Gaussian input, Z-matrix of N, CA and C with variables (Angstrom, degrees):
# hf/3-21g

backbone

0 1
 N
 C     1     B1
 C     2     B2     1     A1
 N     3     B3     2     A2     1     D1
 C     4     B4     3     A3     2     D2
 C     5     B5     4     A4     3     D3
 N     6     B6     5     A5     4     D4
 C     7     B7     6     A6     5     D5
 C     8     B8     7     A7     6     D6
 N     9     B9     8     A8     7     D7
 C    10    B10     9     A9     8     D8
 C    11    B11    10    A10     9     D9
 N    12    B12    11    A11    10    D10
 C    13    B13    12    A12    11    D11
 C    14    B14    13    A13    12    D12
 N    15    B15    14    A14    13    D13
 C    16    B16    15    A15    14    D14
 C    17    B17    16    A16    15    D15
 N    18    B18    17    A17    16    D16
 C    19    B19    18    A18    17    D17
 C    20    B20    19    A19    18    D18
 N    21    B21    20    A20    19    D19
 C    22    B22    21    A21    20    D20
 C    23    B23    22    A22    21    D21
 N    24    B24    23    A23    22    D22
 C    25    B25    24    A24    23    D23
 C    26    B26    25    A25    24    D24
 N    27    B27    26    A26    25    D25
 C    28    B28    27    A27    26    D26
 C    29    B29    28    A28    27    D27
 N    30    B30    29    A29    28    D28
 C    31    B31    30    A30    29    D29
 C    32    B32    31    A31    30    D30
 N    33    B33    32    A32    31    D31
 C    34    B34    33    A33    32    D32
 C    35    B35    34    A34    33    D33
 N    36    B36    35    A35    34    D34
 C    37    B37    36    A36    35    D35
 C    38    B38    37    A37    36    D36
 N    39    B39    38    A38    37    D37
 C    40    B40    39    A39    38    D38
 C    41    B41    40    A40    39    D39
 N    42    B42    41    A41    40    D40
 C    43    B43    42    A42    41    D41
 C    44    B44    43    A43    42    D42
 N    45    B45    44    A44    43    D43
 C    46    B46    45    A45    44    D44
 C    47    B47    46    A46    45    D45
 N    48    B48    47    A47    46    D46
 C    49    B49    48    A48    47    D47
 C    50    B50    49    A49    48    D48
 N    51    B51    50    A50    49    D49
 C    52    B52    51    A51    50    D50
 C    53    B53    52    A52    51    D51
 N    54    B54    53    A53    52    D52
 C    55    B55    54    A54    53    D53
 C    56    B56    55    A55    54    D54
 N    57    B57    56    A56    55    D55
 C    58    B58    57    A57    56    D56
 C    59    B59    58    A58    57    D57
 N    60    B60    59    A59    58    D58
 C    61    B61    60    A60    59    D59
 C    62    B62    61    A61    60    D60
 N    63    B63    62    A62    61    D61
 C    64    B64    63    A63    62    D62
 C    65    B65    64    A64    63    D63
 N    66    B66    65    A65    64    D64
 C    67    B67    66    A66    65    D65
 C    68    B68    67    A67    66    D66
 N    69    B69    68    A68    67    D67
 C    70    B70    69    A69    68    D68
 C    71    B71    70    A70    69    D69
 N    72    B72    71    A71    70    D70
 C    73    B73    72    A72    71    D71
 C    74    B74    73    A73    72    D72
 N    75    B75    74    A74    73    D73
 C    76    B76    75    A75    74    D74
 C    77    B77    76    A76    75    D75
 N    78    B78    77    A77    76    D76
 C    79    B79    78    A78    77    D77
 C    80    B80    79    A79    78    D78
 N    81    B81    80    A80    79    D79
 C    82    B82    81    A81    80    D80
 C    83    B83    82    A82    81    D81
 N    84    B84    83    A83    82    D82
 C    85    B85    84    A84    83    D83
 C    86    B86    85    A85    84    D84
 N    87    B87    86    A86    85    D85
 C    88    B88    87    A87    86    D86
 C    89    B89    88    A88    87    D87
 N    90    B90    89    A89    88    D88
 C    91    B91    90    A90    89    D89
 C    92    B92    91    A91    90    D90
 N    93    B93    92    A92    91    D91
 C    94    B94    93    A93    92    D92
 C    95    B95    94    A94    93    D93
 N    96    B96    95    A95    94    D94
 C    97    B97    96    A96    95    D95
 C    98    B98    97    A97    96    D96
 N    99    B99    98    A98    97    D97
 C   100   B100    99    A99    98    D98
 C   101   B101   100   A100    99    D99
 N   102   B102   101   A101   100   D100
 C   103   B103   102   A102   101   D101
 C   104   B104   103   A103   102   D102
 N   105   B105   104   A104   103   D103
 C   106   B106   105   A105   104   D104
 C   107   B107   106   A106   105   D105
 N   108   B108   107   A107   106   D106
 C   109   B109   108   A108   107   D107
 C   110   B110   109   A109   108   D108
 N   111   B111   110   A110   109   D109
 C   112   B112   111   A111   110   D110
 C   113   B113   112   A112   111   D111
 N   114   B114   113   A113   112   D112
 C   115   B115   114   A114   113   D113
 C   116   B116   115   A115   114   D114
 N   117   B117   116   A116   115   D115
 C   118   B118   117   A117   116   D116
 C   119   B119   118   A118   117   D117
 N   120   B120   119   A119   118   D118
 C   121   B121   120   A120   119   D119
 C   122   B122   121   A121   120   D120
 N   123   B123   122   A122   121   D121
 C   124   B124   123   A123   122   D122
 C   125   B125   124   A124   123   D123
 N   126   B126   125   A125   124   D124
 C   127   B127   126   A126   125   D125
 C   128   B128   127   A127   126   D126
 N   129   B129   128   A128   127   D127
 C   130   B130   129   A129   128   D128
 C   131   B131   130   A130   129   D129
 N   132   B132   131   A131   130   D130
 C   133   B133   132   A132   131   D131
 C   134   B134   133   A133   132   D132
 N   135   B135   134   A134   133   D133
 C   136   B136   135   A135   134   D134
 C   137   B137   136   A136   135   D135
 N   138   B138   137   A137   136   D136
 C   139   B139   138   A138   137   D137
 C   140   B140   139   A139   138   D138
 N   141   B141   140   A140   139   D139
 C   142   B142   141   A141   140   D140
 C   143   B143   142   A142   141   D141
 N   144   B144   143   A143   142   D142
 C   145   B145   144   A144   143   D143
 C   146   B146   145   A145   144   D144
 N   147   B147   146   A146   145   D145
 C   148   B148   147   A147   146   D146
 C   149   B149   148   A148   147   D147
 N   150   B150   149   A149   148   D148
 C   151   B151   150   A150   149   D149
 C   152   B152   151   A151   150   D150
 N   153   B153   152   A152   151   D151
 C   154   B154   153   A153   152   D152
 C   155   B155   154   A154   153   D153
 N   156   B156   155   A155   154   D154
 C   157   B157   156   A156   155   D155
 C   158   B158   157   A157   156   D156
 N   159   B159   158   A158   157   D157
 C   160   B160   159   A159   158   D158
 C   161   B161   160   A160   159   D159
 N   162   B162   161   A161   160   D160
 C   163   B163   162   A162   161   D161
 C   164   B164   163   A163   162   D162
 N   165   B165   164   A164   163   D163
 C   166   B166   165   A165   164   D164
 C   167   B167   166   A166   165   D165
 N   168   B168   167   A167   166   D166
 C   169   B169   168   A168   167   D167
 C   170   B170   169   A169   168   D168
 N   171   B171   170   A170   169   D169
 C   172   B172   171   A171   170   D170
 C   173   B173   172   A172   171   D171
 N   174   B174   173   A173   172   D172
 C   175   B175   174   A174   173   D173
 C   176   B176   175   A175   174   D174
 N   177   B177   176   A176   175   D175
 C   178   B178   177   A177   176   D176
 C   179   B179   178   A178   177   D177
 N   180   B180   179   A179   178   D178
 C   181   B181   180   A180   179   D179
 C   182   B182   181   A181   180   D180
 N   183   B183   182   A182   181   D181
 C   184   B184   183   A183   182   D182
 C   185   B185   184   A184   183   D183
 N   186   B186   185   A185   184   D184
 C   187   B187   186   A186   185   D185
 C   188   B188   187   A187   186   D186
 N   189   B189   188   A188   187   D187
 C   190   B190   189   A189   188   D188
 C   191   B191   190   A190   189   D189
 N   192   B192   191   A191   190   D190
 C   193   B193   192   A192   191   D191
 C   194   B194   193   A193   192   D192
 N   195   B195   194   A194   193   D193
 C   196   B196   195   A195   194   D194
 C   197   B197   196   A196   195   D195
 N   198   B198   197   A197   196   D196
 C   199   B199   198   A198   197   D197
 C   200   B200   199   A199   198   D198
 N   201   B201   200   A200   199   D199
 C   202   B202   201   A201   200   D200
 C   203   B203   202   A202   201   D201
 N   204   B204   203   A203   202   D202
 C   205   B205   204   A204   203   D203
 C   206   B206   205   A205   204   D204
 N   207   B207   206   A206   205   D205
 C   208   B208   207   A207   206   D206
 C   209   B209   208   A208   207   D207
 N   210   B210   209   A209   208   D208
 C   211   B211   210   A210   209   D209
 C   212   B212   211   A211   210   D210
 N   213   B213   212   A212   211   D211
 C   214   B214   213   A213   212   D212
 C   215   B215   214   A214   213   D213
 N   216   B216   215   A215   214   D214
 C   217   B217   216   A216   215   D215
 C   218   B218   217   A217   216   D216
 N   219   B219   218   A218   217   D217
 C   220   B220   219   A219   218   D218
 C   221   B221   220   A220   219   D219
 N   222   B222   221   A221   220   D220
 C   223   B223   222   A222   221   D221
 C   224   B224   223   A223   222   D222
 N   225   B225   224   A224   223   D223
 C   226   B226   225   A225   224   D224
 C   227   B227   226   A226   225   D225
 N   228   B228   227   A227   226   D226
 C   229   B229   228   A228   227   D227
 C   230   B230   229   A229   228   D228
 N   231   B231   230   A230   229   D229
 C   232   B232   231   A231   230   D230
 C   233   B233   232   A232   231   D231
 N   234   B234   233   A233   232   D232
 C   235   B235   234   A234   233   D233
 C   236   B236   235   A235   234   D234
 N   237   B237   236   A236   235   D235
 C   238   B238   237   A237   236   D236
 C   239   B239   238   A238   237   D237
 N   240   B240   239   A239   238   D238
 C   241   B241   240   A240   239   D239
 C   242   B242   241   A241   240   D240
 N   243   B243   242   A242   241   D241
 C   244   B244   243   A243   242   D242
 C   245   B245   244   A244   243   D243
 N   246   B246   245   A245   244   D244
 C   247   B247   246   A246   245   D245
 C   248   B248   247   A247   246   D246
 N   249   B249   248   A248   247   D247
 C   250   B250   249   A249   248   D248
 C   251   B251   250   A250   249   D249
 N   252   B252   251   A251   250   D250
 C   253   B253   252   A252   251   D251
 C   254   B254   253   A253   252   D252
 N   255   B255   254   A254   253   D253
 C   256   B256   255   A255   254   D254
 C   257   B257   256   A256   255   D255
 N   258   B258   257   A257   256   D256
 C   259   B259   258   A258   257   D257
 C   260   B260   259   A259   258   D258
 N   261   B261   260   A260   259   D259
 C   262   B262   261   A261   260   D260
 C   263   B263   262   A262   261   D261
 N   264   B264   263   A263   262   D262
 C   265   B265   264   A264   263   D263
 C   266   B266   265   A265   264   D264
 N   267   B267   266   A266   265   D265
 C   268   B268   267   A267   266   D266
 C   269   B269   268   A268   267   D267
 N   270   B270   269   A269   268   D268
 C   271   B271   270   A270   269   D269
 C   272   B272   271   A271   270   D270
 N   273   B273   272   A272   271   D271
 C   274   B274   273   A273   272   D272
 C   275   B275   274   A274   273   D273
 N   276   B276   275   A275   274   D274
 C   277   B277   276   A276   275   D275
 C   278   B278   277   A277   276   D276
 N   279   B279   278   A278   277   D277
 C   280   B280   279   A279   278   D278
 C   281   B281   280   A280   279   D279
 N   282   B282   281   A281   280   D280
 C   283   B283   282   A282   281   D281
 C   284   B284   283   A283   282   D282
 N   285   B285   284   A284   283   D283
 C   286   B286   285   A285   284   D284
 C   287   B287   286   A286   285   D285
 N   288   B288   287   A287   286   D286
 C   289   B289   288   A288   287   D287
 C   290   B290   289   A289   288   D288
 N   291   B291   290   A290   289   D289
 C   292   B292   291   A291   290   D290
 C   293   B293   292   A292   291   D291
 N   294   B294   293   A293   292   D292
 C   295   B295   294   A294   293   D293
 C   296   B296   295   A295   294   D294
 N   297   B297   296   A296   295   D295
 C   298   B298   297   A297   296   D296
 C   299   B299   298   A298   297   D297
 N   300   B300   299   A299   298   D298
 C   301   B301   300   A300   299   D299
 C   302   B302   301   A301   300   D300
 N   303   B303   302   A302   301   D301
 C   304   B304   303   A303   302   D302
 C   305   B305   304   A304   303   D303
 N   306   B306   305   A305   304   D304
 C   307   B307   306   A306   305   D305
 C   308   B308   307   A307   306   D306
 N   309   B309   308   A308   307   D307
 C   310   B310   309   A309   308   D308
 C   311   B311   310   A310   309   D309

   B1=1.4324
   B2=1.5200
   B3=1.2972
   B4=1.4155
   B5=1.5276
   B6=1.3120
   B7=1.4730
   B8=1.5130
   B9=1.3089
   B10=1.5217
   B11=1.5134
   B12=1.3005
   B13=1.4659
   B14=1.5302
   B15=1.3711
   B16=1.4415
   B17=1.5477
   B18=1.3231
   B19=1.4421
   B20=1.5163
   B21=1.3067
   B22=1.4673
   B23=1.5220
   B24=1.2757
   B25=1.5189
   B26=1.4631
   B27=1.3702
   B28=1.4559
   B29=1.5490
   B30=1.3090
   B31=1.4821
   B32=1.4989
   B33=1.3484
   B34=1.5196
   B35=1.5198
   B36=1.3158
   B37=1.4615
   B38=1.5232
   B39=1.3357
   B40=1.4603
   B41=1.5150
   B42=1.3086
   B43=1.4629
   B44=1.5190
   B45=1.3073
   B46=1.4804
   B47=1.5390
   B48=1.3233
   B49=1.4926
   B50=1.5564
   B51=1.3081
   B52=1.4152
   B53=1.5939
   B54=1.3297
   B55=1.4897
   B56=1.5021
   B57=1.3132
   B58=1.4556
   B59=1.5261
   B60=1.3072
   B61=1.4685
   B62=1.4916
   B63=1.3130
   B64=1.4887
   B65=1.5714
   B66=1.2758
   B67=1.4700
   B68=1.5107
   B69=1.3492
   B70=1.4360
   B71=1.5162
   B72=1.3199
   B73=1.4470
   B74=1.4448
   B75=1.3328
   B76=1.4509
   B77=1.5423
   B78=1.3171
   B79=1.4978
   B80=1.5345
   B81=1.3495
   B82=1.4807
   B83=1.5117
   B84=1.3497
   B85=1.4557
   B86=1.5054
   B87=1.3057
   B88=1.4844
   B89=1.5444
   B90=1.2793
   B91=1.4545
   B92=1.5108
   B93=1.3606
   B94=1.4755
   B95=1.5119
   B96=1.3055
   B97=1.4670
   B98=1.5252
   B99=1.2862
   B100=1.4955
   B101=1.4952
   B102=1.3809
   B103=1.4939
   B104=1.4927
   B105=1.3362
   B106=1.4417
   B107=1.5328
   B108=1.2703
   B109=1.4765
   B110=1.5243
   B111=1.3221
   B112=1.4460
   B113=1.5577
   B114=1.3194
   B115=1.4603
   B116=1.4985
   B117=1.2901
   B118=1.4612
   B119=1.5029
   B120=1.3404
   B121=1.4499
   B122=1.5192
   B123=1.3370
   B124=1.4943
   B125=1.5316
   B126=1.3194
   B127=1.4318
   B128=1.4993
   B129=1.3210
   B130=1.4676
   B131=1.5431
   B132=1.3240
   B133=1.4636
   B134=1.5536
   B135=1.3037
   B136=1.4596
   B137=1.5235
   B138=1.2816
   B139=1.4725
   B140=1.5000
   B141=1.3171
   B142=1.4846
   B143=1.5094
   B144=1.3432
   B145=1.4430
   B146=1.5249
   B147=1.2897
   B148=1.4960
   B149=1.5512
   B150=1.3266
   B151=1.4529
   B152=1.5331
   B153=1.3686
   B154=1.4546
   B155=1.5284
   B156=1.3292
   B157=1.4895
   B158=1.5218
   B159=1.3788
   B160=1.4583
   B161=1.5522
   B162=1.3454
   B163=1.4383
   B164=1.5169
   B165=1.3024
   B166=1.4961
   B167=1.5169
   B168=1.3182
   B169=1.4821
   B170=1.5100
   B171=1.3258
   B172=1.4526
   B173=1.5186
   B174=1.3586
   B175=1.4942
   B176=1.5038
   B177=1.3376
   B178=1.4542
   B179=1.5148
   B180=1.3535
   B181=1.4162
   B182=1.5264
   B183=1.3530
   B184=1.4590
   B185=1.5361
   B186=1.3340
   B187=1.4395
   B188=1.5449
   B189=1.2947
   B190=1.4450
   B191=1.4932
   B192=1.3073
   B193=1.4788
   B194=1.5172
   B195=1.3192
   B196=1.4505
   B197=1.4887
   B198=1.3591
   B199=1.4400
   B200=1.5617
   B201=1.3044
   B202=1.4367
   B203=1.5587
   B204=1.3620
   B205=1.4554
   B206=1.4988
   B207=1.3443
   B208=1.4658
   B209=1.5423
   B210=1.3001
   B211=1.4608
   B212=1.5429
   B213=1.3541
   B214=1.4512
   B215=1.5077
   B216=1.3452
   B217=1.4517
   B218=1.5057
   B219=1.3052
   B220=1.4603
   B221=1.5392
   B222=1.3446
   B223=1.4725
   B224=1.4966
   B225=1.3947
   B226=1.4732
   B227=1.5398
   B228=1.3247
   B229=1.4652
   B230=1.5073
   B231=1.3274
   B232=1.4341
   B233=1.5262
   B234=1.3523
   B235=1.4598
   B236=1.4904
   B237=1.3419
   B238=1.4430
   B239=1.5361
   B240=1.3331
   B241=1.4743
   B242=1.4896
   B243=1.3466
   B244=1.4974
   B245=1.4928
   B246=1.2943
   B247=1.4532
   B248=1.5204
   B249=1.3166
   B250=1.5116
   B251=1.5030
   B252=1.3304
   B253=1.4891
   B254=1.5035
   B255=1.3322
   B256=1.4504
   B257=1.5180
   B258=1.3734
   B259=1.4630
   B260=1.5511
   B261=1.2913
   B262=1.4898
   B263=1.5101
   B264=1.3162
   B265=1.4684
   B266=1.5718
   B267=1.2725
   B268=1.4805
   B269=1.5168
   B270=1.3704
   B271=1.4367
   B272=1.5673
   B273=1.2793
   B274=1.4988
   B275=1.4713
   B276=1.3351
   B277=1.4498
   B278=1.5667
   B279=1.3146
   B280=1.4313
   B281=1.5420
   B282=1.3365
   B283=1.4625
   B284=1.5045
   B285=1.3303
   B286=1.4562
   B287=1.5465
   B288=1.2948
   B289=1.4802
   B290=1.5667
   B291=1.3198
   B292=1.4405
   B293=1.5023
   B294=1.3337
   B295=1.4512
   B296=1.5366
   B297=1.3338
   B298=1.4560
   B299=1.4957
   B300=1.3096
   B301=1.4887
   B302=1.4961
   B303=1.3329
   B304=1.4481
   B305=1.5462
   B306=1.3324
   B307=1.4443
   B308=1.5446
   B309=1.3068
   B310=1.5035
   B311=1.4737
   A1=108.75
   A2=119.81
   A3=121.39
   A4=109.35
   A5=116.28
   A6=121.67
   A7=108.78
   A8=113.21
   A9=117.26
   A10=105.85
   A11=114.81
   A12=120.84
   A13=112.57
   A14=114.48
   A15=117.42
   A16=115.19
   A17=117.57
   A18=122.61
   A19=110.22
   A20=116.33
   A21=118.68
   A22=111.44
   A23=115.85
   A24=120.64
   A25=114.88
   A26=116.61
   A27=118.87
   A28=110.37
   A29=115.76
   A30=121.41
   A31=108.87
   A32=114.64
   A33=116.06
   A34=108.87
   A35=114.51
   A36=119.95
   A37=110.76
   A38=116.19
   A39=120.17
   A40=110.63
   A41=115.46
   A42=121.92
   A43=109.96
   A44=113.52
   A45=120.62
   A46=107.17
   A47=116.27
   A48=118.96
   A49=107.34
   A50=114.93
   A51=124.09
   A52=109.25
   A53=118.19
   A54=118.34
   A55=112.15
   A56=120.83
   A57=121.82
   A58=109.95
   A59=116.32
   A60=118.72
   A61=111.14
   A62=114.23
   A63=118.77
   A64=109.04
   A65=117.83
   A66=119.78
   A67=109.21
   A68=116.09
   A69=118.49
   A70=111.27
   A71=117.49
   A72=122.03
   A73=112.50
   A74=117.84
   A75=120.93
   A76=106.29
   A77=116.19
   A78=116.14
   A79=109.69
   A80=113.02
   A81=117.80
   A82=107.87
   A83=115.82
   A84=120.55
   A85=109.18
   A86=115.98
   A87=124.45
   A88=105.83
   A89=117.18
   A90=120.53
   A91=109.12
   A92=117.11
   A93=120.27
   A94=109.32
   A95=114.32
   A96=121.38
   A97=109.39
   A98=117.81
   A99=120.07
   A100=113.57
   A101=115.13
   A102=119.71
   A103=112.62
   A104=119.36
   A105=122.04
   A106=113.58
   A107=117.15
   A108=124.02
   A109=111.97
   A110=116.24
   A111=121.99
   A112=109.15
   A113=117.45
   A114=121.16
   A115=110.47
   A116=116.10
   A117=120.11
   A118=110.91
   A119=113.77
   A120=120.68
   A121=107.30
   A122=115.39
   A123=121.41
   A124=109.06
   A125=117.20
   A126=121.88
   A127=114.66
   A128=117.13
   A129=120.52
   A130=113.12
   A131=118.49
   A132=116.50
   A133=111.29
   A134=119.49
   A135=123.21
   A136=114.45
   A137=118.39
   A138=120.70
   A139=109.86
   A140=120.13
   A141=121.40
   A142=112.50
   A143=116.60
   A144=120.68
   A145=109.28
   A146=115.00
   A147=121.47
   A148=106.90
   A149=113.98
   A150=120.52
   A151=108.87
   A152=117.30
   A153=122.84
   A154=107.27
   A155=114.42
   A156=120.03
   A157=106.67
   A158=113.97
   A159=120.45
   A160=110.49
   A161=116.54
   A162=122.85
   A163=109.87
   A164=118.26
   A165=122.56
   A166=113.07
   A167=119.25
   A168=120.92
   A169=113.61
   A170=119.39
   A171=122.04
   A172=112.13
   A173=118.39
   A174=121.96
   A175=110.14
   A176=114.04
   A177=118.32
   A178=109.74
   A179=117.88
   A180=122.12
   A181=110.03
   A182=118.73
   A183=119.55
   A184=111.24
   A185=116.06
   A186=123.23
   A187=107.05
   A188=116.47
   A189=122.36
   A190=110.52
   A191=117.94
   A192=127.61
   A193=114.36
   A194=116.38
   A195=121.95
   A196=112.59
   A197=118.99
   A198=119.95
   A199=111.63
   A200=115.94
   A201=122.16
   A202=106.58
   A203=117.73
   A204=121.11
   A205=112.56
   A206=115.80
   A207=120.04
   A208=109.91
   A209=114.85
   A210=120.97
   A211=109.32
   A212=114.62
   A213=122.69
   A214=107.93
   A215=117.04
   A216=123.21
   A217=110.68
   A218=117.57
   A219=121.32
   A220=106.39
   A221=115.05
   A222=120.86
   A223=107.16
   A224=114.47
   A225=118.93
   A226=111.28
   A227=116.47
   A228=120.63
   A229=112.01
   A230=118.41
   A231=120.84
   A232=114.03
   A233=116.45
   A234=119.64
   A235=111.92
   A236=115.96
   A237=121.31
   A238=110.57
   A239=114.93
   A240=123.24
   A241=106.83
   A242=114.09
   A243=121.52
   A244=111.02
   A245=115.87
   A246=118.78
   A247=106.90
   A248=115.53
   A249=120.71
   A250=108.13
   A251=116.01
   A252=118.95
   A253=110.52
   A254=117.41
   A255=121.23
   A256=111.16
   A257=116.97
   A258=119.94
   A259=110.18
   A260=121.28
   A261=122.50
   A262=112.44
   A263=119.03
   A264=121.43
   A265=109.29
   A266=115.67
   A267=119.45
   A268=111.49
   A269=119.32
   A270=122.02
   A271=108.15
   A272=118.92
   A273=121.29
   A274=114.31
   A275=119.62
   A276=122.09
   A277=113.81
   A278=118.20
   A279=121.41
   A280=110.53
   A281=118.57
   A282=119.26
   A283=114.13
   A284=116.57
   A285=120.43
   A286=112.84
   A287=116.63
   A288=121.35
   A289=111.50
   A290=117.58
   A291=119.59
   A292=113.85
   A293=117.50
   A294=120.64
   A295=113.67
   A296=114.01
   A297=120.25
   A298=113.43
   A299=119.27
   A300=123.16
   A301=110.75
   A302=116.42
   A303=120.28
   A304=107.25
   A305=116.72
   A306=116.83
   A307=109.96
   A308=114.94
   A309=121.53
   A310=109.42
   D1=132.07
   D2=-179.70
   D3=-103.86
   D4=148.37
   D5=179.95
   D6=-82.92
   D7=135.74
   D8=177.83
   D9=-108.66
   D10=177.09
   D11=-179.76
   D12=-66.25
   D13=-20.85
   D14=-175.50
   D15=-103.23
   D16=4.51
   D17=176.99
   D18=-73.08
   D19=134.37
   D20=176.00
   D21=-75.00
   D22=-24.01
   D23=-179.14
   D24=-88.92
   D25=0.90
   D26=-177.99
   D27=-67.52
   D28=135.87
   D29=177.15
   D30=-87.50
   D31=144.55
   D32=175.87
   D33=-65.56
   D34=152.09
   D35=-176.64
   D36=-100.85
   D37=44.75
   D38=176.04
   D39=-142.71
   D40=161.26
   D41=-179.82
   D42=-114.39
   D43=143.51
   D44=177.06
   D45=-67.62
   D46=143.82
   D47=-179.72
   D48=-68.82
   D49=146.95
   D50=178.53
   D51=-67.06
   D52=116.03
   D53=-177.33
   D54=-68.90
   D55=-10.35
   D56=179.74
   D57=84.88
   D58=-175.95
   D59=-178.09
   D60=-69.61
   D61=145.72
   D62=178.46
   D63=-79.58
   D64=136.29
   D65=-179.50
   D66=-66.84
   D67=151.78
   D68=179.86
   D69=-67.83
   D70=138.43
   D71=179.74
   D72=-86.60
   D73=139.47
   D74=176.75
   D75=-75.03
   D76=135.89
   D77=-177.90
   D78=-65.47
   D79=148.83
   D80=175.13
   D81=-65.35
   D82=138.52
   D83=-175.57
   D84=-122.35
   D85=154.85
   D86=172.80
   D87=-115.46
   D88=127.46
   D89=179.51
   D90=-91.60
   D91=121.66
   D92=-177.67
   D93=-129.54
   D94=156.01
   D95=174.47
   D96=-74.62
   D97=125.92
   D98=179.64
   D99=-65.34
   D100=-30.95
   D101=-178.79
   D102=-75.29
   D103=-9.68
   D104=-176.68
   D105=-89.82
   D106=5.89
   D107=-175.52
   D108=-59.91
   D109=126.40
   D110=178.28
   D111=-137.20
   D112=140.44
   D113=179.61
   D114=-94.56
   D115=148.92
   D116=177.04
   D117=-163.76
   D118=-172.08
   D119=-179.33
   D120=-139.78
   D121=138.34
   D122=-177.04
   D123=-63.58
   D124=129.41
   D125=176.90
   D126=-59.15
   D127=-30.72
   D128=-175.63
   D129=-96.10
   D130=-55.68
   D131=-173.40
   D132=-98.15
   D133=-7.23
   D134=175.30
   D135=78.83
   D136=5.43
   D137=-177.57
   D138=-70.00
   D139=143.52
   D140=172.20
   D141=-66.04
   D142=139.21
   D143=-177.55
   D144=-135.20
   D145=159.08
   D146=172.13
   D147=-121.16
   D148=127.29
   D149=-179.90
   D150=-96.35
   D151=138.87
   D152=174.87
   D153=-133.81
   D154=153.10
   D155=173.79
   D156=-93.72
   D157=126.99
   D158=178.88
   D159=-72.98
   D160=134.14
   D161=-175.31
   D162=-59.87
   D163=-52.71
   D164=-171.72
   D165=-70.46
   D166=-40.01
   D167=-174.66
   D168=-101.02
   D169=-22.83
   D170=-175.57
   D171=78.86
   D172=0.39
   D173=178.69
   D174=-83.92
   D175=150.86
   D176=177.90
   D177=-86.94
   D178=144.06
   D179=-178.17
   D180=-134.13
   D181=134.62
   D182=-179.92
   D183=-86.74
   D184=140.32
   D185=176.69
   D186=-124.34
   D187=153.64
   D188=178.61
   D189=-64.87
   D190=133.04
   D191=173.75
   D192=31.82
   D193=-102.40
   D194=-174.46
   D195=-125.76
   D196=81.22
   D197=-171.83
   D198=-67.73
   D199=149.14
   D200=-178.76
   D201=-99.70
   D202=124.79
   D203=-179.96
   D204=-65.04
   D205=142.96
   D206=172.64
   D207=-80.43
   D208=-32.57
   D209=177.42
   D210=-154.70
   D211=159.55
   D212=177.25
   D213=-130.07
   D214=129.44
   D215=177.21
   D216=-129.83
   D217=171.12
   D218=178.37
   D219=-123.11
   D220=131.36
   D221=177.80
   D222=-74.78
   D223=168.65
   D224=177.96
   D225=-62.39
   D226=-26.33
   D227=178.95
   D228=-75.93
   D229=-8.35
   D230=-178.57
   D231=96.60
   D232=-9.79
   D233=177.89
   D234=-72.94
   D235=144.01
   D236=-179.54
   D237=-85.33
   D238=132.49
   D239=177.57
   D240=-111.07
   D241=130.87
   D242=171.48
   D243=-102.03
   D244=140.98
   D245=172.67
   D246=-105.60
   D247=114.68
   D248=-177.05
   D249=-109.74
   D250=147.04
   D251=178.51
   D252=-66.41
   D253=132.87
   D254=-178.61
   D255=-60.44
   D256=-29.46
   D257=-177.83
   D258=-74.00
   D259=-6.06
   D260=176.15
   D261=-89.38
   D262=2.88
   D263=177.98
   D264=-67.18
   D265=146.63
   D266=178.63
   D267=-68.82
   D268=-16.97
   D269=177.20
   D270=-64.83
   D271=-27.04
   D272=-178.98
   D273=-80.54
   D274=-22.01
   D275=-173.78
   D276=-113.20
   D277=-20.43
   D278=-177.59
   D279=-71.67
   D280=129.83
   D281=177.78
   D282=-67.21
   D283=-18.24
   D284=-177.53
   D285=-110.63
   D286=21.88
   D287=-173.52
   D288=-56.33
   D289=-38.75
   D290=-178.37
   D291=-63.62
   D292=-25.31
   D293=-178.75
   D294=-74.85
   D295=-14.22
   D296=177.24
   D297=-96.69
   D298=-7.04
   D299=179.22
   D300=-70.06
   D301=139.20
   D302=176.94
   D303=-95.98
   D304=146.90
   D305=177.84
   D306=-68.66
   D307=149.68
   D308=-178.44
   D309=-93.10

């Protein structure tokens, strides 16, 4: 069966242009206060963690051992802000992370 100009199932006879390579994505970051650093150990898996206070929410967030900042900036108040990769949070590596989640 050949497609005619009036067939609803006829496929267009052209190709979409190649968009080229996708640009590298900047990793998602979490902005934390450098002065809020606190050391600890996971209650479940026992891994060493570093706690930081998140700039925007004021909540504390656990990161694996000693995270390396992606960037460092200074707030208007003079406090140092670290930008840490979101994938370095302990929530991503702890086998029991779901047990620490609070219901919404």
